[in-house]
N, C-alpha and C positions, 0 to 999 in steps of 0.2 A: 149415278153409280161411281162416277170418277171421284166426286166429293167424298163419299162414303169410304171409297178406296184409300184416301188420303187420311182419313181418319184412322181406319184399321191397319194401316201399313205402320203406324207408330209404334204399335205393340211388337212388331217384328223387325224393327229397325237395327241395323248394324253401321259401322264406320264404312264398311266396303259398299254399303248401298248408298250412303251419303256421297261417298267418293264417286260411285258411278253416276249418280243424279247430277252432280256437280259437272263432272267430265262431259256428260250427255248434254248438259244445258250449254257448256262451252263450244261444242261441236254444232248445237242449233244456232247459236249466235254467229259462228263463223259463216255458216250457210245463209242465214238472213243477210248479213252484211255484205256477203259476195253475191246477193241476189240470186243464189241457187235454191229458189223456192220449193222445187221438188224435192231436193235433198233436205230442205228444212222440215218439210211436211213429214217426211218419214221419220227423221230424227225427233221431232215433236211426238210423233206416235210412240217411239222407242221411250222417250221420257215418261210418258203416261203410262206405259205398259210396265216399266219398272215398278211405279207406285202400285199398279193393279196387281202384279205379281207378289209383290211384297205384303201385301193385305192378306194373302194366302186364304182366299175365299173363292172357291170353285164355281159358285153360283154367279157371283159378281163378274168373274173372269170370263165364264161362258157367255153371259148377257152381253158384256162389253165387246168381246170379240165377234159376236153376231153383228152388233150394232156398228162397229168400226168399219165394216166393209162398206156400208151404206154411207158413213161419213167420208170415207177415203174417195169413193165415187163421186159424192157431191163435190169435194174440193178439186179434184182431179180434173174434173169435166167442166167445171165451171170458173171458179177463181180460187186463189189462195190468199188468205188473209192472215199471215204470220207477221209479226212486226216486232219493234224493239219492245213494246209493252209486254209481249209474250215472254221474252227473255227476262225482264224483270220480274214478272209474275212467277215464273219457274223459280228464280233465285229466292223469292219470298216463301214460296211453297217448301222449297228445301230447308230454309230457315227455321219455318213453323214446325216442320217435321222433326227437326234436330231439337227443338225446344220441347217437343211432346205436346204441342199446342193443338189439340185435335180440333176444336171448335173453328179456329181461325185457320188452319190447314184446309180444312172442308170448305170454308167460305171463299177463300182465295182460288181454290181449285174449281169450285163452281163458277166464280166470276171470269176465271181464263177461259172456260169453254163458253159461257154465255156471251162475254164480250166478242169473242172470234165469230159466233153465230150472228151476232147483231151486226157485226161490221160486214160479214159476208153479205147479208141481206141488203144492208144499206148500199153497199157497192153495186150490186146487182140492180137494185131499184134505180139508181143514177144512170146505169148503163141502157136503161129502156127508154 
C-alpha cells in the first residue's frame, strides 16, 4: 500500500509537498542522529503519511491507518529499526517523486518498508 501511495502521490505533487517531505526527512535525520528513536519513529510515520495523504485515495488511506496501529505497537514494544539507510531512502523517494518516476518511487518505498521489517526480525532473532 505504501508503494502504491508513492506512485499515486506523483499525480498530486506540489512544491509545498516536496518542501514538507524534505523538512520532515531533515527532522527524521536529526532524531536518528541524536538517538531519539521514539521521536524518529513518529517522524518516520509522518513522512510516510504525507505521501499517503498526497495520493488522495481514501481506501488506501483507511487501510494504512488500520495497519499502522499494529506496526506502531510492534516497534514500540519490541525494538526500533531506523537507521541512516532510512534517511537516504527517504531522500531517494523524494527525488523520484519529484522526477515523476512512479516505478522507481514505488520500488524504493517498498524496499524502505521491507528492509526495516527484515532488520527488525534479524535483531530479534539475535536477541533470542
